[in-house]
C-alpha positions in Angstrom: 118.5 116.5 90.6 117.7 112.8 90.5 119.1 112.4 87.0 122.3 114.1 88.1 122.5 111.7 91.0 122.2 108.5 88.9 121.4 107.5 85.3 117.8 106.6 84.9 117.6 105.3 81.3 117.3 101.5 81.2 117.4 101.3 85.0 114.9 99.6 87.4 113.7 102.5 89.6 111.4 102.1 92.7 109.4 105.1 94.0 108.7 104.5 97.7 105.6 106.3 98.7 104.7 107.2 95.2 101.4 108.9 95.9 99.5 109.5 92.6 102.6 108.6 90.6 103.9 112.0 89.5 107.5 111.1 89.9 107.0 107.5 89.0 105.6 108.6 85.6 108.5 111.0 85.2 111.0 108.2 85.7 109.2 106.1 83.1 109.4 109.1 80.6 113.1 109.2 81.3 113.5 105.7 80.0 113.5 103.8 83.4 111.5 100.7 84.2 109.6 102.4 86.9 107.9 100.8 89.9 106.0 102.4 92.8 104.6 101.5 96.2 101.9 103.4 97.9 100.0 102.8 101.1 96.7 104.6 100.3 94.5 102.6 97.9 93.0 105.5 96.1 96.3 107.0 95.3 97.8 103.7 94.3 95.0 103.2 91.8 95.6 106.7 90.4 99.3 106.0 90.1 98.5 102.7 88.4 96.6 104.5 85.7 99.9 106.1 84.7 102.4 103.4 85.5 101.3 99.7 85.6 103.9 98.5 88.1 102.3 99.9 91.3 101.9 97.9 94.5 100.0 98.8 97.7 102.4 98.4 100.6 104.0 100.1 103.6 107.6 101.1 103.3 108.7 99.0 106.2 108.0 95.7 104.3 108.6 96.3 100.6 107.2 93.5 98.4 110.3 93.0 96.3 113.3 90.7 96.3 116.7 91.7 97.6 118.8 93.8 95.2 115.9 94.2 92.8 116.5 97.9 91.8 119.2 100.1 90.5 117.7 103.3 92.0 115.3 103.6 95.0 113.7 107.0 95.4 111.8 108.5 98.3 110.3 112.0 98.2 109.1 113.4 101.6 107.9 110.0 102.8 110.3 108.8 105.6 108.9 111.5 107.9 105.4 109.8 107.7 106.1 106.1 108.1 105.6 104.3 111.4 109.2 103.1 111.6 111.7 105.1 109.6 114.6 102.9 110.5 112.9 99.8 109.2 111.9 101.7 106.0 115.5 102.8 105.5 116.7 99.3 105.9 114.2 98.0 103.4 115.3 100.6 100.8 118.9 99.4 101.2 117.8 95.7 101.0 116.1 96.1 97.6 118.9 98.2 96.0 121.7 96.4 94.2 125.3 97.0 95.2 126.5 100.0 93.3 122.9 101.3 93.1 121.6 104.6 94.4 119.1 105.6 97.1 117.8 109.2 96.6 115.9 110.8 99.5 114.2 114.1 100.2 113.0 114.7 103.8 112.0 117.8 105.8 114.7 119.8 107.5 114.4 120.3 111.2 116.0 123.8 110.9 113.5 125.1 108.3 111.5 128.2 109.5 108.1 126.5 109.2 106.4 123.2 110.0 104.7 122.7 106.6 102.4 119.8 107.8 100.4 121.8 110.3 100.1 121.2 114.0 97.7 120.0 116.7 96.7 122.6 119.1 94.3 121.9 122.1 93.2 118.7 120.4 92.4 120.2 117.0 94.5 120.0 113.8 95.5 123.3 112.3 96.5 123.2 108.6 99.2 125.4 107.2 102.8 126.6 107.5 103.4 127.1 111.2 106.5 129.2 112.1 109.4 128.1 114.3 107.8 124.8 115.5 110.8 122.8 114.4 113.1 125.0 116.4 111.4 124.0 119.7 112.9 121.3 122.0 111.9 117.7 121.0 109.4 117.4 123.7 107.4 120.5 122.7 107.9 120.0 119.0 106.6 116.4 119.1 103.5 117.5 121.1 102.6 120.0 118.4 103.5 117.8 115.4 103.2 114.2 116.6 102.1 113.1 113.1 105.3 114.0 111.2 109.1 114.0 111.7 111.7 116.6 110.7 115.3 115.6 110.5 118.6 117.1 111.4 121.6 116.3 109.3 122.9 113.9 112.0 119.5 112.3 112.6 119.0 111.5 108.9 122.5 110.0 108.6 121.9 108.0 111.7 119.1 106.0 110.0 121.7 104.5 107.6 124.7 104.4 110.0 124.7 100.6 110.4 123.7 99.8 106.8 126.0 99.0 103.9 125.9 102.4 102.2 128.2 105.4 101.6 127.1 109.0 101.3 127.6 110.3 97.8 125.9 113.7 98.2 124.1 115.5 101.0 122.8 119.1 100.8 119.7 121.1 101.7 117.3 122.8 99.3 114.8 125.6 99.4 111.3 125.6 98.0 110.7 126.0 94.3 107.6 128.2 94.7 105.9 126.5 91.7 102.4 127.7 92.8 103.6 131.3 93.1 105.4 131.1 89.7 102.2 129.9 88.1 100.0 132.7 89.6 102.6 135.5 89.7 105.5 134.7 87.5 107.7 137.7 88.2 107.3 137.4 92.0 107.9 133.6 91.8 111.0 133.9 89.7 112.4 136.6 92.1 111.8 134.3 95.1 113.5 131.4 93.2 116.5 133.6 92.4 116.9 134.5 96.1 116.4 131.1 97.6 118.4 129.2 95.0 121.3 131.6 95.6 121.0 130.8 99.4 121.6 127.1 98.5 125.1 128.1 97.5 125.8 129.7 100.9 126.0 128.5 104.5 122.3 129.5 104.9 121.4 126.4 102.9 121.4 124.8 106.4 118.0 126.5 106.9 116.5 125.1 103.7 113.2 123.2 103.4 114.5 119.7 102.7 117.5 117.5 102.9 118.6 116.0 99.6 120.6 112.8 100.3 122.1 110.4 97.8 123.5 107.1 99.0 125.3 104.3 97.2 124.8 100.7 98.3 128.2 99.1 98.9 127.5 95.5 99.6 
């Protein structure tokens, strides 16, 4: 999906919140000059073992010059940062005019909160149903540690920035773990949910997939 959004070969690509470097390394294998930033030191070191250009940093203050990259990528990171508006502005700042920003974030309308919840002071791990459908006040009490975005809320982060929307859709899970353990069941689930992505029910998908182009 990223390759369809923008050419990677020969491009300078920044992976914001790169974790252990899975996507960063994939960009490098695709012929990009790949960079990554990661907050957690242990993960940054693991990423550095695969890709040498890894910096430890928060997304709100990226340690790079203006217009330094052709593509800036962020996979399920904006929902975790302290200030998502500041992180969005930083991604735009370090992207050259004509370059692309490619973002995945959780969908507020998905059936489950996949990051767990806090209940009576204790954290409960797992996929918790219907939390994201609650009013903001209740949802934020149960999941204060993570955001989920509506279509309008995600676009609002970039409303005053010099970008235009190239593509915005919603996607369902890939069920990779199920495919590994039970291939027939996994492929059947993929067939159903990937078909839903081509219908109005895509609005209930797991994640937003947003591609922006920097205009100035």
